[in-house]
C-alpha positions as CSV (number, residue, x, y, z in Angstrom):
1,M,-21.2,4.8,-3.4
2,R,-21.4,7.0,-0.3
3,T,-20.1,10.5,-0.9
4,D,-17.9,12.5,1.4
5,P,-18.0,16.3,1.1
6,A,-14.5,16.5,2.7
7,L,-12.8,14.7,-0.2
8,P,-10.3,15.0,-1.7
9,R,-8.0,14.8,1.3
10,H,-4.2,14.4,1.5
11,F,-2.1,13.0,4.3
12,D,1.7,13.0,4.5
13,W,3.9,11.1,6.9
14,Q,7.7,10.9,7.3
15,F,9.1,8.1,9.4
16,Q,12.0,5.6,9.7
17,S,11.5,2.2,8.3
18,D,11.0,-0.3,11.1
19,L,9.4,-3.7,10.7
20,R,8.2,-3.5,14.3
21,R,6.1,-0.4,13.5
22,V,4.5,-1.6,10.2
23,S,1.3,-2.9,11.9
24,E,1.0,0.3,14.0
25,I,1.3,2.6,10.9
26,A,-1.0,0.5,8.8
27,A,-3.6,0.5,11.6
28,A,-3.4,4.3,11.8
29,I,-4.1,4.4,8.1
30,G,-6.9,2.0,8.6
31,R,-8.5,4.3,11.2
32,L,-8.4,7.2,8.8
33,I,-10.1,5.1,6.2
34,A,-12.7,3.9,8.7
35,R,-13.6,7.6,9.3
36,T,-14.0,8.3,5.6
37,P,-17.5,7.3,4.5
38,A,-16.6,6.9,0.8
39,W,-13.9,4.4,1.7
40,A,-14.8,2.8,5.0
41,D,-15.9,-0.5,3.4
42,R,-12.4,-0.9,2.0
43,Q,-10.6,-0.3,5.3
44,E,-9.2,-3.9,5.6
45,E,-7.8,-3.8,2.0
46,V,-6.2,-0.4,2.4
47,E,-4.7,-1.4,5.8
48,L,-3.3,-4.7,4.3
49,V,-1.9,-3.0,1.1
50,S,-0.3,-0.4,3.3
51,A,1.3,-3.0,5.6
52,E,2.7,-4.9,2.6
53,L,4.1,-1.8,1.0
54,L,5.8,-0.7,4.2
55,T,7.1,-4.3,4.9
56,N,8.6,-4.5,1.5
57,L,10.3,-1.1,1.9
58,S,11.7,-2.1,5.2
59,R,12.9,-5.6,4.2
60,H,14.0,-5.0,0.7
61,A,14.9,-1.3,0.2
62,Y,16.6,-1.0,3.5
63,G,17.4,-4.6,4.3
64,G,15.8,-4.4,7.7
65,T,17.8,-1.3,8.8
66,A,16.3,2.1,9.5
67,G,15.9,4.5,6.6
68,P,13.6,7.4,5.8
69,I,10.2,6.8,4.2
70,D,7.9,9.5,2.9
71,L,4.3,8.3,2.5
72,T,1.5,10.3,1.0
73,M,-2.1,9.1,0.8
74,T,-4.7,10.9,-1.3
75,L,-8.3,10.1,-0.7
76,A,-10.8,11.2,-3.4
77,P,-14.4,10.0,-4.1
78,S,-13.3,7.8,-7.0
79,F,-9.7,6.7,-6.0
80,L,-7.3,6.3,-3.2
81,R,-3.6,6.7,-3.9
82,L,-0.6,5.7,-1.8
83,R,2.8,7.1,-2.8
84,S,6.0,6.2,-1.1
85,E,9.5,7.5,-1.5
86,D,12.6,6.0,0.0
87,R,16.3,6.2,-0.4
88,G,17.0,2.4,-0.2
89,R,18.4,0.0,-2.7
90,P,16.8,0.1,-6.1
91,F,14.0,-2.4,-6.8
92,R,15.0,-5.2,-9.2
93,A,12.4,-6.8,-11.4
94,P,13.5,-10.4,-10.7
95,D,12.4,-9.7,-7.1
96,A,8.9,-9.1,-8.4
97,K,8.2,-12.7,-9.4
98,P,4.9,-13.7,-7.7
99,P,5.0,-17.0,-5.8
100,A,4.1,-20.0,-7.9
101,E,0.9,-20.5,-5.8
102,N,-0.9,-18.1,-3.5
103,P,-2.8,-20.2,-0.9
104,N,-5.0,-17.2,-0.2
105,S,-6.1,-16.5,-3.8
106,S,-9.8,-16.9,-2.9
107,G,-10.0,-13.3,-1.7
108,T,-8.3,-10.6,0.4
109,E,-10.4,-11.4,3.5
110,T,-8.1,-14.4,4.2
111,L,-4.8,-12.7,3.3
112,R,-2.3,-12.1,6.0
113,E,0.8,-9.9,6.2
114,G,4.1,-11.5,5.1
115,G,5.4,-13.8,2.4
116,F,3.4,-12.7,-0.6
117,G,3.9,-8.9,-0.4
118,L,4.1,-7.9,-4.0
119,S,1.4,-10.4,-5.1
120,I,-0.9,-9.0,-2.4
121,I,-0.2,-5.5,-3.5
122,H,-1.0,-6.3,-7.1
123,E,-4.2,-8.2,-6.1
124,I,-5.6,-5.3,-4.1
125,A,-4.4,-2.2,-6.0
126,D,-5.8,-1.4,-9.4
127,T,-2.5,0.1,-10.5
128,V,1.0,-0.3,-9.2
129,S,4.0,1.6,-10.5
130,Y,7.6,1.9,-9.5
131,A,10.2,4.4,-10.6
132,R,13.7,5.2,-9.6
133,N,14.4,9.0,-9.6
134,G,18.0,9.7,-8.7
135,Q,18.6,8.0,-5.4
136,R,14.9,7.6,-4.6
137,N,12.5,4.7,-5.1
138,I,9.0,5.8,-5.8
139,W,6.0,3.4,-5.5
140,T,2.5,4.5,-6.4
141,L,-0.5,2.3,-5.6
142,T,-4.0,3.3,-6.7
143,L,-7.3,1.8,-5.7
144,V,-10.3,2.7,-7.7
145,R,-13.6,3.2,-5.8
146,E,-15.9,1.3,-8.1
147,R,-14.2,-1.7,-9.8
148,A,-15.5,-2.8,-13.1
149,K,-17.7,-5.9,-12.8
150,A,-16.4,-9.1,-14.4
151,G,-18.7,-10.9,-16.7
C-alpha cells in the first residue's frame, strides 16, 4: 500500500440532486481520488460507487426532482468513507432487492452506471448503512483499503 502523508482528508459538498450532473460530480470525486496515492488504484470503483449513490438519491429519494444533498468523503490510509444526507422520501427495504441476475457480476471493470445501483454499491463498498434521522436519509458507504484475501 502506498502511503500518503496528507491523509486523512475530508471533503464536503452541498448540491441539488440532478441526474444530468451525476457523472460530472462522480468524475470530480474520481479526480480527487486519482491525486491521492493511497487510493489512486481504486479510482474507477470510487467514481462508480459515487455515481450509483447519487443516481439513487436523485431517482428514488427525490423522484427525479431537485433536492438538497450533502456529501462528505473521508480519505484515510486504511479506508474511504462516503456519507450522504438528503431530505427526500425514506428508503424502503423492498426497494433494496437486488436484481435476480447481474450480467456484470464478473467484476467492477465491466459495470456501468444504471439499472443495478444498490447491487453495485454493495459489491464495491465493504460496508453500506442507511438510517433515517428525522426528515433526513443518511447513507454511509465504506471502502477498506486492503480487502481480506479469499481462500
